[in-house]
Each structure stands twice: as structure tokens, then as C-alpha cells.
C-alpha positions in Angstrom: 84.0 91.6 98.8 87.3 91.7 96.8 90.4 91.2 98.9 91.8 94.4 97.5 89.0 96.3 99.3 89.9 94.8 102.7 92.6 96.1 104.9 95.5 93.5 104.8 95.7 93.1 108.5 91.9 92.5 108.6 91.7 89.6 106.2 90.2 86.7 108.0 89.0 83.1 107.4 85.5 84.3 106.6 87.0 86.6 103.8 88.8 83.6 102.3 85.7 81.4 102.6 83.8 84.1 100.7 86.3 83.8 97.8 85.4 80.1 97.7 81.6 80.6 98.1 81.5 83.3 95.4 83.7 81.2 93.1 86.1 84.1 92.5 88.3 82.7 89.7 92.0 83.0 89.2 93.1 85.7 86.9 95.3 88.8 86.6 94.7 89.8 90.3 94.5 86.5 92.2 96.1 83.0 92.2 95.4 80.0 94.4 97.7 77.3 95.5 96.6 74.2 97.4 100.0 73.3 98.8 103.0 75.2 100.3 105.9 75.7 97.9 108.5 73.1 98.5 112.2 73.5 99.1 113.4 72.1 95.7 115.0 74.6 93.3 112.0 74.2 90.9 109.6 75.1 93.7 111.6 78.1 94.6 111.7 79.4 91.1 107.9 78.8 90.8 107.2 80.9 93.8 109.5 83.7 92.6 107.8 83.5 89.1 104.4 83.9 90.7 105.1 86.9 92.9 107.2 88.7 90.4 104.5 88.3 87.7 102.1 90.1 90.0 104.6 92.9 90.7 105.5 93.4 87.1 101.8 93.6 86.1 98.9 94.9 88.2 99.7 93.6 91.6 97.3 91.2 93.4 97.0 88.3 95.9 98.6 84.9 96.1 96.7 82.6 98.4 98.3 79.4 99.6 96.0 76.8 101.2 93.0 77.0 98.8 92.3 74.2 96.3 90.9 75.0 92.9 89.4 73.3 89.8 89.8 75.0 86.5 90.9 78.1 88.2 87.8 78.3 90.4 88.4 77.9 94.2 86.7 74.8 95.7 87.7 74.5 99.3 90.1 75.7 102.0 92.8 73.2 102.6 94.6 74.5 105.6 98.4 74.2 105.7 100.0 72.4 108.7 103.2 73.1 110.4 104.6 76.3 111.9 103.2 79.4 110.2 106.0 81.6 111.4 108.5 79.2 109.7 106.5 79.4 106.4 106.4 83.2 106.6 110.1 83.6 107.2 111.1 81.1 104.5 109.0 82.9 101.8 110.1 86.3 103.0 113.8 85.3 102.8 113.3 83.8 99.4 111.5 86.8 98.0 114.3 89.0 99.4 117.2 87.0 97.9 115.7 85.6 94.7 114.5 88.7 92.9 116.3 91.6 91.4 115.3 94.3 92.4 113.4 93.1 95.4 109.7 93.9 95.6 109.0 96.8 97.9 105.8 96.6 99.8 105.3 92.9 99.6 103.2 91.7 102.6 102.6 88.1 103.8 100.4 87.0 106.6 99.1 83.7 108.1 95.3 83.4 108.5 94.3 80.9 111.2 91.6 78.4 110.2 89.1 77.4 112.8 89.3 73.7 112.1 93.1 73.8 112.5 96.1 74.9 110.4 96.5 78.2 108.5 96.3 79.8 105.1 99.0 82.1 103.8 98.0 85.3 102.0 100.4 87.4 100.1 99.6 90.9 98.9 101.9 91.9 96.1 101.8 95.6 95.0 102.1 96.7 91.5 105.7 97.7 91.3 106.9 101.3 90.9 110.3 99.9 89.8 109.8 97.1 87.4 110.8 94.7 85.9 111.7 92.3 88.7 113.6 89.3 87.4 114.1 85.9 88.9 117.7 85.3 89.7 117.6 82.3 92.1 119.5 79.2 91.0 121.2 81.0 88.1 117.8 81.9 86.6 117.4 85.1 84.6 113.8 85.4 83.6 111.2 88.1 83.7 107.5 87.3 84.1 104.2 89.1 83.6 100.6 88.1 84.3 97.4 87.9 82.3 94.1 86.1 82.7 95.7 82.7 82.1 98.4 83.2 84.8 102.1 84.0 84.8 104.1 84.0 81.5 107.5 85.1 80.4 107.6 88.6 78.9 108.4 89.1 75.3 111.0 91.7 74.2 108.3 94.1 73.1 106.5 93.8 76.4 109.8 94.4 78.3 110.2 97.7 76.4 106.8 98.8 77.6 107.5 97.8 81.2 110.8 99.8 81.2 109.0 102.8 79.8 106.3 102.6 82.5 108.9 102.3 85.2 110.6 105.5 84.0 107.3 107.4 84.1 106.3 106.4 87.6 108.3 109.1 89.4 107.2 111.5 86.6 103.5 111.0 87.6 104.4 111.6 91.2 106.1 114.9 90.3 103.2 115.9 88.0 100.9 115.4 91.0 103.0 117.7 93.1 103.2 120.3 90.3 99.4 120.3 89.8 98.7 120.6 93.6 101.2 123.4 94.0 99.6 125.3 91.2 96.2 125.0 92.8 97.5 126.1 96.2 99.3 129.1 94.7 96.1 130.0 92.8 94.1 130.0 96.1 92.3 126.8 95.0 93.5 124.7 97.9 91.4 122.4 99.9 90.3 125.4 102.0 91.0 129.2 101.5 94.4 129.8 103.0 95.8 132.6 105.1 97.5 135.0 102.7 101.1 136.2 103.1 103.9 134.9 105.2 104.8 132.0 102.9 103.7 128.4 103.1 105.1 124.9 103.9 103.6 122.2 101.7 104.2 118.5 102.5 103.2 115.7 100.1 103.3 112.0 100.7 102.5 110.2 97.5 102.5 106.4 97.3 103.5 104.9 94.0 100.3 102.9 94.1 98.3 106.2 93.9 98.1 106.0 90.1 97.2 102.4 89.8 93.7 101.4 88.6 91.3 101.1 91.5 93.6 102.6 94.1 91.4 104.2 96.7 90.9 104.7 100.5 87.8 104.7 102.6 87.2 108.3 103.8 85.3 107.0 106.9 88.4 105.0 107.9 90.5 108.1 107.3 88.3 110.0 109.7 88.8 107.4 112.3 92.5 108.2 112.1 92.0 112.0 112.5 94.3 112.2 115.5 97.2 110.9 113.3 96.2 113.3 110.5 96.4 116.5 112.6 97.5 119.7 110.7 101.0 120.9 111.0 102.0 123.6 113.5 98.5 124.2 115.1 96.5 123.0 118.1 92.9 122.5 117.1 91.2 121.2 113.9 87.9 120.3 112.3 87.8 116.9 110.6 85.4 116.3 107.7 84.8 114.0 104.8 84.9 115.9 101.5 84.7 115.1 97.8 88.5 114.5 97.6 88.6 112.1 100.6 89.1 113.4 104.1 90.4 116.7 105.5 91.4 118.1 108.8 91.3 121.9 108.8 92.5 124.6 111.3 90.6 127.8 110.7 92.1 131.1 111.9 88.6 132.5 112.6 88.3 134.9 109.7 87.3 132.4 107.1 90.9 131.6 106.2 92.7 128.4 106.9 96.1 128.4 108.7 96.8 124.7 108.3 95.2 121.6 106.9 95.8 118.0 106.1 94.1 116.3 103.2 94.1 112.6 102.4 93.0 112.0 98.8 91.0 109.0 97.7 94.1 107.6 95.9 96.0 107.5 99.1 98.1 110.7 98.6 98.4 113.1 101.5 98.8 116.8 101.4 99.6 119.0 104.5 99.9 122.8 104.2 100.9 125.3 106.8 100.6 129.0 106.0 102.5 131.9 107.7 105.9 130.3 108.1 107.8 133.5 107.8 108.5 136.0 110.6 106.6 138.7 108.6 108.1 141.7 110.6 111.6 140.7 109.5 110.8 138.4 106.5 112.8 135.7 108.1 112.6 132.0 107.7 113.7 130.1 110.8 115.1 126.8 109.5 114.8 125.1 112.8 111.0 125.7 112.8 110.5 124.1 109.4 112.1 120.8 110.6 110.0 120.9 113.7 106.8 121.3 111.7 107.7 118.4 109.4 108.9 116.0 112.0 106.2 116.9 114.4 103.7 115.1 112.1 105.6 113.0 109.6 105.7 109.7 111.5 102.0 110.2 112.5 101.0 110.7 108.8 102.9 107.6 107.8 101.3 105.6 110.6 97.9 106.8 109.3 98.7 105.8 105.7 99.8 102.4 107.0 96.5 102.0 108.9 94.7 102.8 105.6 96.5 99.9 104.0 98.6 102.2 101.7 101.5 100.2 100.4 105.0 101.6 100.1 107.0 103.0 98.5 105.9 106.5 99.4 107.5 109.6 98.1 108.0 112.6 100.4 108.1 116.0 98.8 108.5 119.3 100.7 107.9 122.6 99.2 108.2 126.2 100.4 106.0 128.8 98.6 106.2 132.5 98.7 109.6 132.8 100.2 111.4 135.0 97.7 113.5 137.6 99.5 113.1 135.9 102.9 116.3 135.6 104.8 117.0 132.0 106.1 118.1 132.2 109.7 119.5 129.5 112.0 118.1 131.5 114.9 115.9 134.6 115.1 118.8 137.0 114.7 119.8 137.9 111.1 123.6 137.4 110.5 125.0 137.5 107.1 122.6 135.3 105.2 121.6 136.1 101.7 117.9 136.4 100.8 116.3 133.4 99.1 116.4 134.0 95.4 113.2 132.3 94.3 109.5 132.2 95.3 109.3 128.4 95.4 111.8 126.0 96.9 111.0 122.5 95.8 113.2 120.4 98.1 114.5 117.1 96.7 112.1 114.2 97.0 112.9 111.2 99.2 111.4 107.7 99.1 110.2 105.6 102.1 110.6 102.1 100.7 108.9 100.5 103.7 107.2 101.5 107.0 109.5 101.7 110.0 110.0 103.7 113.2 110.5 107.4 113.7 114.2 107.4 113.5 114.1 105.6 110.1 111.8 108.3 108.8 114.1 111.1 110.1 117.2 109.5 108.5 115.4 109.1 105.1 114.0 112.6 105.1 117.2 114.3 106.2 118.5 115.1 102.6 115.5 117.2 102.0 116.1 119.3 105.1 119.8 119.5 104.4 118.9 121.0 101.0 116.9 123.7 102.8 120.0 124.6 104.9 122.0 124.9 101.7 120.1 128.2 101.2 122.0 129.5 104.2 125.3 128.3 102.8 125.5 125.4 105.3 126.1 121.9 103.9 124.0 120.0 106.4 121.5 120.7 109.1 123.0 120.7 112.6 119.6 119.7 114.2 120.2 116.0 113.6 122.0 113.9 116.3 124.7 111.4 115.6 122.1 108.7 114.9 120.3 110.8 112.3 117.3 111.8 114.4 115.9 115.3 114.3 116.4 117.2 117.6 114.0 120.1 118.0 116.0 123.3 118.5 115.6 125.1 121.9 
């Protein structure tokens, strides 16, 4: 099985041995090194060239501790020494020797039964290329083809810069397409009508890479993390698009659902967010819906081996004329002047803890409060963590 189809945390010695047994050759997506990169300047530049060439091209795996002949792996040659020291050295070098740094780079040590270890690096296709080698006064940009790493030409650099500019455009296009389907009542399940909707999208930059996909069965195993927003029960199911978790209101209409698409994107929709009797939008409730599930959703994507960066996009549909309220009483707020509020997207560049996610997502929630004439939400504490309103 290709390493790209195995969860990174699950890669074992048997998977590496299978690479050798099957004779999986070096190429665009994989490279083998018999020995650990040394500490000389030339060795450091070689390591940075190798990982940046993957990130600037299609992503892939760099395996240190496998010998090869003519690009075909021949045997596992376990590294000796302290694996933690090796990991830390390479991580520090990758962090300081490239500009910009590679987001989502992962390194692990795989123990070998006979003793020693093999280092496996999973380098994602970058959403922000090109990455240039800057260590030891170097200024070079590399790509990768079937023959290995090579220095980009000027024409190739133009293409790379164009692709980088379009990465976020593809994410935004995905959002626009999904919002149109939801608004046309062509969502994952028929939605409750009226009362507005909250739509949450988490879209990894890798979603639009060739071969990007998740295992729906593995997503179903994470159904507790993929619970729909704002409801108690749900019905998990594998579907054509991937995996869904749906809360039905009992009349054939869905109140809330979560959908993980095969490309790793996540969509969560909650219908009926307005106080219909007064057409009010309680801003505190929106934050509670989002932060009640956000860290769980990101934990699920991490378990599905989805690499950051991941773009969070929050949208409110059907809210024209609604009065944003800090509490349930109306004050002097002006009605919302548009049907759809597309809050600014934010980017999670790496997985972290709950407070990291709250801090990163805050600008989107602050923009929602701007509809009430308030510069910033007052439901975040001094550390930037969301505090559910009483």
C-alpha cells in the first residue's frame, strides 16, 4: 500500500518493509536516504533542498534509513543514536532554513525490530509556494520530478507563483458552490426552512490536490467528534460524498448536520438560528454553536490525517432584516442589511489546543459583532478564549 494511503501516525516497520519488498522506486512522491543528514553546511542544504522540492511540487515522503540501488529500495538500514535528537535537529533546521516555512510538515521515528529506527517525513504539497532555501546564505528554489530534486527555471517559478495565488481562490470557490447548493435546498439533507442558517466550513489546502481523499469508514469511527452543531442526537451514515452525521427534526427536515467530504473538507450546517418571533440574532449563541464543536471537528480531521493549513469560513444565510442582539432584549441595533453574511476566513496553520483555535477564529466572530456596531466580541477572556454567555 502507498504510504500516502496510510495514516501518518500508523506507519510501521512493516509498511516500510513493504516499500522494499514491492520495490517502490524513487520519484516525484518518494525519496530514500540510507544515512542521516550530517551537520556540515552542505548536508544541511541538501536536506532543505529535498524537503522544499516536495513542498513546491506535489508533496510526498522522505525516508531516512532505507538503502537503494538505482532508485529502487533494497534494504532497511536502521539509524543508530537518539531518535528524539534526530527529530529535533531536522525540525529546527526545517523551521529556520526555509522561507516561508513549510506548514504541515510531519516527522516521525519508526522503531526497527532488530534495533535502531527509520525517520519518515511527510511533506505536504504547499498552499503557499515557493519555499526557498536560505540557510548558509543560500537563495535557491527547488522542484521535483521523476529524476529527483532540481532547481526551478524562471518560467517554472512563474507557474508556481500563479498556483499559489489561486490556492485560496479554490477554497473560496468551494465555499461559494456549497452555499449556493444549501440556499437552493440541495444540501446534504433537506433542511428546516426559515429562521436563518449558520454554515461552518473547514477546508484544508490539500483538498484540491490530486489523490486527496479520506476513508469514510474511518470518519464514521470518529462520529462522536463530528457531532452536528447545536443539537443532541444524530444519525451517522456513509454517503456518496463521504460521511455525514444528521439530526432530523422528525418531519423529514434536517435541523443540523455535519458532512466530511472525500477530499477532507468539512461542512456543518445549523438551521433555525433566529428567534423567529422577534427576528433576532443572538450573537452569543452563534459563538457557542461554533466553539462548541470547532476543536472537536479539527481533532477529527487530524485523526483522518488531514494536513494543515485548514481554512475556517463561517457564513450566516437568510438573516436580512434580523436584528443582532447582545442579549435577548432589542436595544437600538439596526437590522442586518443583507441576506448572507460571509465572515472573513481564518487559517489554522497547524493543529493545537482549544485556546489556539479560539484565538485564531476570533477575527471572524468580531466581524459578526461589527453588525451591531461593536468593534470586538466581549465574550472572549483576556487570554483570547471564548467564554459562553450566561
